C-alpha positions as CSV (number, residue, x, y, z in Angstrom):
1,X,1.8,128.6,134.6
2,X,2.8,127.7,131.1
3,X,1.4,124.2,129.8
4,X,3.7,121.2,128.7
5,X,4.1,120.2,125.1
6,X,5.4,117.1,123.6
7,X,6.3,116.1,120.0
8,X,8.0,113.7,117.9
9,X,11.6,115.2,117.5
10,X,12.8,112.5,114.9
11,X,11.5,112.0,111.4
12,X,8.0,110.6,111.2
13,X,7.4,107.2,109.7
14,X,8.9,103.8,110.6
15,X,12.1,103.8,111.9
16,X,14.7,102.0,114.3
17,X,14.4,104.8,116.8
18,X,12.0,107.6,117.6
19,X,12.9,110.5,119.7
20,X,9.8,112.1,121.7
21,X,10.5,115.5,123.5
22,X,8.6,116.8,126.4
23,X,8.8,120.6,127.7
24,X,7.2,122.4,130.6
25,X,6.5,122.2,134.2
26,X,4.8,118.7,133.9
27,X,7.8,117.2,132.2
28,X,9.2,115.6,135.2
29,X,5.9,114.4,136.6
30,X,5.0,112.8,133.3
31,X,8.4,110.8,133.2
32,X,7.7,109.6,136.5
33,X,4.5,108.4,135.7
34,X,5.4,106.7,132.2
35,X,8.4,105.0,133.8
36,X,7.1,104.2,137.2
37,X,10.7,104.6,138.6
38,X,12.8,107.4,139.7
39,X,14.0,109.9,137.3
40,X,17.4,109.4,135.7
41,X,20.3,111.7,136.7
42,X,20.2,115.0,135.0
43,X,21.5,114.7,131.3
44,X,22.2,110.7,131.7
45,X,20.5,108.0,129.7
46,X,18.7,105.4,131.6
47,X,16.9,102.1,130.4
48,X,13.2,102.2,131.3
49,X,9.8,100.8,130.3
50,X,7.2,103.2,129.6
51,X,3.5,102.4,130.8
52,X,0.3,103.9,129.8
53,X,-2.4,105.2,132.3
54,X,-3.7,101.7,132.9
55,X,-0.1,100.5,133.9
56,X,0.4,98.4,130.7
57,X,3.9,98.5,129.3
58,X,3.9,100.5,125.9
59,X,7.7,100.0,125.0
60,X,11.2,100.0,126.7
61,X,13.8,102.4,125.8
62,X,16.1,105.3,127.0
63,X,14.9,108.1,129.2
64,X,16.7,111.4,129.9
65,X,15.9,114.3,132.2
66,X,17.1,117.9,131.7
67,X,15.9,120.1,134.5
68,X,15.4,123.8,134.1
69,X,17.4,126.1,133.3
70,X,20.0,123.7,131.7
71,X,17.9,122.5,128.7
72,X,17.2,123.4,125.1
73,X,14.0,125.4,126.0
74,X,15.0,126.6,129.5
75,X,12.3,124.6,130.8
76,X,12.1,121.1,132.6
77,X,12.5,118.9,129.5
78,X,12.6,115.0,129.0
79,X,13.3,113.1,126.1
80,X,12.0,109.3,125.4
81,X,13.8,107.4,123.0
82,X,11.7,104.3,122.0
83,X,11.4,101.8,118.9
84,X,10.1,103.9,116.1
85,X,7.2,102.0,115.2
86,X,3.9,104.0,114.3
87,X,1.9,102.0,117.2
88,X,4.7,102.8,119.8
89,X,4.5,106.6,118.9
90,X,0.8,106.7,118.9
91,X,0.4,104.8,122.1
92,X,2.9,107.4,123.6
93,X,1.1,110.1,122.4
94,X,-2.1,109.0,124.1
95,X,-0.4,108.3,127.2
96,X,1.1,111.8,127.3
97,X,-2.2,113.4,126.6
98,X,-3.8,111.6,129.4
99,X,-1.2,113.2,131.7
100,X,-2.5,116.6,130.7
101,X,0.3,117.2,128.2
102,X,-0.6,118.7,124.6
103,X,1.0,118.2,121.3
104,X,3.4,120.9,120.2
105,X,2.9,123.2,117.1
106,X,5.4,123.9,114.4
107,X,8.7,125.6,116.2
108,X,7.1,125.8,119.5
109,X,10.2,124.3,121.4
110,X,12.3,126.8,119.7
111,X,9.9,129.5,120.5
112,X,10.4,128.6,124.0
113,X,14.0,128.6,123.9
114,X,13.7,132.2,122.6
115,X,11.2,133.4,125.3
116,X,13.7,132.1,127.9
117,X,16.6,133.7,126.4
118,X,18.4,130.6,125.0
119,X,18.8,132.0,121.6
120,X,18.0,135.2,119.8
121,X,15.8,135.4,116.8
122,X,18.6,135.3,114.4
123,X,20.1,132.3,116.0
124,X,16.7,130.6,115.7
125,X,16.7,131.4,112.0
126,X,19.9,130.0,111.8
127,X,18.8,126.7,113.3
128,X,15.8,126.4,111.0
129,X,18.3,127.0,108.1
130,X,20.6,124.5,109.4
131,X,18.0,121.7,109.5
132,X,16.8,122.7,105.8
133,X,20.6,123.0,104.7
134,X,21.3,120.6,101.6
135,X,24.6,121.8,100.6
136,X,27.8,122.5,102.4
137,X,27.5,126.3,101.7
138,X,24.2,126.5,103.3
139,X,25.3,124.2,106.3
140,X,28.3,126.6,106.9
141,X,26.2,129.9,106.6
142,X,23.5,128.3,108.9
143,X,25.9,127.2,111.6
144,X,27.6,130.7,111.8
145,X,24.3,132.2,112.2
146,X,23.0,129.7,114.7
147,X,26.1,130.3,116.8
148,X,25.7,133.9,117.1
149,X,27.5,135.6,114.4
150,X,24.9,137.8,113.1
151,X,23.7,138.6,116.8
152,X,27.2,139.6,117.6
153,X,27.2,141.9,114.7
154,X,23.8,143.7,115.5
155,X,24.4,144.0,119.1
156,X,28.0,145.5,118.3
157,X,26.2,148.3,116.1
158,X,23.4,148.6,119.0
159,X,26.1,149.1,121.5
160,X,27.8,151.9,119.7
161,X,24.3,153.5,118.7
162,X,23.7,153.6,122.5
163,X,26.9,155.5,123.2
164,X,25.8,158.1,120.5
165,X,22.3,158.5,121.8
166,X,23.9,159.0,125.3
167,X,25.9,161.7,124.0
168,X,23.0,163.4,122.3
169,X,20.9,163.2,125.0
170,X,23.2,164.5,127.5
171,X,23.5,167.7,125.5
172,X,19.6,167.9,125.5
173,X,18.9,167.0,129.2
174,X,21.7,169.3,130.4
175,X,22.4,172.0,128.3
176,X,23.9,174.5,130.9
177,X,25.5,172.3,133.3
178,X,29.4,173.3,133.9
179,X,30.2,169.7,134.0
180,X,28.9,168.6,130.7
181,X,31.1,169.3,127.7
182,X,29.6,171.8,125.3
183,X,28.4,170.4,122.0
184,X,28.2,166.9,123.0
185,X,26.8,165.9,119.8
186,X,29.6,166.8,117.8
187,X,31.4,163.9,119.2
188,X,28.6,161.6,117.6
189,X,29.5,162.8,114.0
190,X,32.5,160.6,113.3
191,X,30.9,157.3,115.0
192,X,27.7,158.0,113.0
193,X,29.7,158.1,109.7
194,X,31.4,154.9,110.5
195,X,28.3,153.3,111.4
196,X,26.5,154.6,108.2
197,X,29.5,153.1,106.3
198,X,29.4,149.9,108.0
199,X,25.6,149.3,107.6
200,X,25.8,150.5,103.7
201,X,28.7,147.9,103.1
202,X,26.6,144.8,105.0
203,X,23.6,145.8,102.6
204,X,25.8,145.6,99.7
205,X,26.7,142.1,100.6
206,X,23.2,141.2,101.4
207,X,22.5,139.2,98.1
208,X,25.2,136.8,98.8
209,X,23.8,135.5,102.0
210,X,20.2,135.2,100.6
211,X,21.6,133.3,97.3
212,X,23.6,131.0,99.8
213,X,20.2,130.3,101.3
214,X,17.9,130.2,98.3
215,X,20.0,129.5,95.4
216,X,22.4,131.2,92.9
217,X,20.4,132.2,89.7
218,X,22.0,131.4,86.5
219,X,19.9,132.1,83.1
220,X,20.5,130.9,79.7
221,X,19.6,133.5,77.2
222,X,19.6,133.6,73.4
223,X,18.0,133.0,70.1
224,X,15.5,130.1,69.5
225,X,17.5,126.8,68.6
226,X,20.9,128.2,69.8
227,X,21.1,125.2,72.1
228,X,20.0,126.6,75.4
229,X,18.2,123.4,76.2
230,X,20.8,121.1,75.1
231,X,23.0,123.0,77.4
232,X,20.7,122.8,80.2
233,X,20.7,119.1,79.9
234,X,24.4,118.9,79.6
235,X,24.9,120.8,82.7
236,X,22.0,119.0,84.7
237,X,23.4,115.5,83.2
238,X,19.9,114.5,82.6
239,X,16.8,115.2,80.1
240,X,15.3,118.1,81.9
241,X,14.3,120.1,78.9
242,X,12.7,119.1,75.6
243,X,15.0,119.4,72.6
244,X,13.8,119.7,69.1
245,X,14.9,121.2,65.8
246,X,11.7,123.3,66.0
247,X,12.2,127.1,66.6
248,X,10.4,128.1,69.9
249,X,10.1,124.6,71.6
250,X,10.9,126.3,75.1
251,X,8.2,128.9,75.9
252,X,8.3,129.0,79.5
253,X,11.0,129.0,82.1
254,X,12.6,125.5,82.8
255,X,14.6,125.4,86.2
256,X,16.9,122.9,87.5
257,X,18.5,122.7,90.8
258,X,22.2,121.8,90.9
259,X,25.1,122.0,93.5
260,X,28.4,123.8,92.3
261,X,31.2,124.5,94.5
262,X,29.0,123.4,97.5
263,X,26.3,126.1,96.9
264,X,22.9,125.7,95.6
265,X,22.2,126.7,91.9
266,X,19.1,127.4,89.8
267,X,19.9,127.1,86.4
268,X,16.9,128.5,84.0
269,X,16.3,127.7,80.4
270,X,14.3,130.4,78.8
271,X,12.3,131.0,75.7
272,X,14.4,132.2,72.5
273,X,14.6,135.8,72.1
274,X,12.9,136.9,68.7
275,X,10.0,138.6,67.6
276,X,7.1,136.7,69.0
277,X,4.7,134.9,66.5
278,X,1.7,134.6,69.1
279,X,0.7,135.9,72.5
280,X,1.9,132.8,74.1
281,X,5.5,133.1,72.7
282,X,5.5,136.8,73.5
283,X,4.7,136.0,77.1
284,X,7.7,133.4,77.0
285,X,10.1,136.2,75.7
286,X,8.8,138.5,78.3
287,X,9.5,136.0,81.1
288,X,13.0,135.2,79.4
289,X,14.0,138.8,79.8
290,X,12.8,139.2,83.2
291,X,14.6,136.1,84.3
292,X,17.8,137.4,82.7
293,X,17.6,140.9,84.4
294,X,17.1,139.2,87.9
295,X,19.7,136.5,87.6
296,X,23.0,136.5,89.1
297,X,24.9,135.4,86.3
298,X,23.8,135.0,82.5
299,X,25.1,132.4,79.8
300,X,24.2,133.9,76.5
301,X,24.0,130.9,74.1
302,X,24.7,131.5,70.2
303,X,24.5,129.1,67.6
304,X,28.0,129.8,65.8
305,X,27.1,127.5,62.8
306,X,24.6,129.9,61.5
307,X,24.6,133.2,63.6
308,X,26.5,136.1,61.8
309,X,26.1,138.6,64.4
310,X,25.9,138.4,68.2
311,X,25.3,142.2,68.8
312,X,21.7,141.7,70.1
313,X,22.9,139.0,72.7
314,X,26.0,141.2,73.6
315,X,23.5,143.7,74.9
316,X,22.0,141.3,77.5
317,X,25.2,140.4,78.9
318,X,27.1,142.2,81.6
319,X,30.7,142.0,83.0
320,X,31.2,138.6,84.7
321,X,28.7,136.8,82.5
322,X,29.6,134.1,79.9
323,X,29.1,134.0,76.0
324,X,28.6,130.3,75.0
325,X,29.6,129.7,71.3
326,X,27.6,126.6,70.8
327,X,27.7,124.0,68.1
328,X,31.3,123.9,67.3
329,X,30.8,120.3,65.9
330,X,29.1,122.0,63.0
331,X,30.9,125.0,62.4
332,X,34.5,124.4,63.8
333,X,36.3,127.2,65.7
334,X,34.4,130.4,65.8
335,X,35.8,133.7,65.2
336,X,33.6,136.1,67.5
337,X,34.7,138.4,70.1
338,X,33.3,138.8,73.4
339,X,32.1,142.0,75.3
340,X,34.4,143.2,77.8
341,X,34.5,141.4,81.1
342,X,32.3,138.5,79.5
343,X,34.2,135.0,79.2
344,X,33.9,133.1,75.7
345,X,33.3,129.3,75.9
346,X,33.4,127.6,72.5
347,X,31.6,124.1,73.0
348,X,29.2,121.5,71.6
349,X,26.3,121.0,74.1
350,X,25.4,117.9,71.8
351,X,28.8,116.3,72.1
352,X,29.9,117.6,75.4
353,X,33.2,118.9,74.0
354,X,34.1,122.1,76.0
355,X,31.3,121.7,78.4
356,X,33.9,120.6,81.2
357,X,35.7,124.0,80.6
358,X,32.3,125.9,81.3
359,X,31.4,123.7,84.5
360,X,34.9,124.5,86.0
361,X,34.5,128.1,85.1
362,X,30.9,128.2,86.8
363,X,32.2,126.4,90.1
364,X,35.0,129.1,90.4
365,X,32.6,132.0,89.7
366,X,29.9,130.7,92.3
367,X,32.5,130.1,94.9
368,X,33.7,133.7,94.3
369,X,30.7,135.1,94.6
370,X,29.3,133.1,97.4
371,X,32.1,132.1,99.8
372,X,32.2,133.3,103.3
373,X,33.9,136.7,104.2
374,X,34.8,138.2,107.4
375,X,31.5,139.8,108.3
376,X,28.4,137.4,108.4
377,X,26.0,137.6,105.5
378,X,22.3,138.5,105.7
379,X,20.7,135.5,105.0
380,X,16.9,136.7,104.9
381,X,14.9,139.3,103.4
382,X,13.9,140.3,106.8
383,X,17.3,141.4,107.9
384,X,18.0,143.5,104.9
385,X,14.8,145.4,105.4
386,X,15.8,145.8,109.2
387,X,19.3,147.2,108.3
388,X,17.9,149.2,105.5
389,X,15.5,151.0,108.1
390,X,18.3,151.5,110.6
391,X,20.6,153.0,107.8
392,X,17.8,155.2,106.9
393,X,17.4,156.4,110.3
394,X,21.2,156.9,110.8
395,X,21.2,158.9,107.7
396,X,18.5,161.1,108.7
397,X,20.5,161.5,112.3
398,X,23.5,162.4,110.6
399,X,21.8,165.2,108.7
400,X,19.8,166.5,111.6
401,X,23.0,166.9,113.7
402,X,23.6,170.4,112.0
403,X,20.3,171.5,113.3
404,X,20.6,170.2,117.0
405,X,20.5,167.2,118.8
406,X,16.9,166.6,119.5
407,X,15.9,165.1,116.1
408,X,19.2,163.4,115.7
409,X,18.4,161.5,119.0
410,X,15.1,160.5,117.9
411,X,16.6,159.1,114.8
412,X,19.3,157.2,116.5
413,X,16.7,155.7,118.8
414,X,14.6,154.7,115.8
415,X,17.6,153.1,114.3
416,X,18.3,151.1,117.6
417,X,14.8,149.9,117.6
418,X,15.3,148.6,114.0
419,X,18.3,146.7,115.2
420,X,16.6,145.4,118.3
421,X,13.8,144.1,115.9
422,X,16.3,141.9,114.2
423,X,17.3,140.1,117.4
424,X,13.9,140.0,118.9
425,X,14.6,142.2,121.7
426,X,11.5,144.4,120.9
427,X,7.9,143.0,120.7
428,X,7.7,141.8,117.0
429,X,4.9,139.2,117.4
430,X,4.0,138.9,113.7
431,X,7.6,138.5,113.0
432,X,7.9,135.7,115.6
433,X,4.9,133.8,114.3
434,X,6.3,133.9,110.8
435,X,9.7,132.7,112.0
436,X,8.7,129.9,114.1
437,X,6.0,128.8,111.8
438,X,8.7,127.7,109.2
439,X,10.1,125.0,111.7
440,X,9.1,121.4,111.8
441,X,6.8,120.0,114.6
442,X,9.1,118.9,117.3
443,X,11.8,121.5,116.9
């Protein structure tokens, strides 16, 4: 028999109301002992007094009863809604421990829900992301995952693979049977090709989901004193970076988190790109180049009041990036061409002139790159790795078909296992530990 757990499901600290959740076979008897009254009707709130083991009243509040399997965890569950004072919560915790309940660990309620088939692993991760969501884009993506969008996609692929595997194994097991069509494995060619294409397209879109969850990376790059830090401050609307007229003031990466078009954005100011004067500056330049390489979008910042050539900056920019022609308040309208596919913005980060146009463009760029599409996005590196493994096995299966069904069947089976690992169908204990440890206690 599993043990019974309890935890504070609301935020810790003083509050008007605190919610304590119980789950396990002793949830009902514990509720009876605490209230000294008959249990409420299932899923109905009832006003009750809660007592300790000596019979003294701890507090009064609402009691709710959720008999299995119609509960979040699939076990018998109860909920106590009491006044949110720390002393009340502590007294109830002592009373529950006296009734042989134990305090839950992080994510233990959700793990029990997973083990009882109430949700799969992708839905559990979606729930964790929904709890952590800070922007509208994160909320929408997490909700879609929590309600089964990724599970439906992976299960659909798995079902197709099982049909392919059945055809391959039919040819292996019954090679001489008259009622088994010859070359059943040939029927697997077209479905395999379609699935390989579908998984590859899903992987191409993987960065979008991860960026919605973790943040869209924008790097400010350019020569020293081009105005990168001033532009960072202008976009952040606060003094996030030190600004001086001394070249090389910024030597490390300075990050600011913003919300653009409802999505999280990480804006990074970097060291000025030039021949380094010392080892510290050299390391700053190295980090600047690495950040620019890994960024989702680059803002190449130039000082049009003194720079005569932007060729070195152009080399760092890609189609979809922006060229910032800064300090127009000192030089007037600049006459510089931008690389193909790169949008130019004349502005003054100091006076603010032209910054609004850049902000509007950035919002559009972020929205276009991160907005939800028809297929659900991969939101975690674990998903990307699992789909990559499945695709590798499918590709190997397709190549093996010409040599016979045996090896193709083995690779198809391994692809199915890779997809089952994503939803938690197969035993992946280390993965489960990693996923559920991310939850707060009480969830």
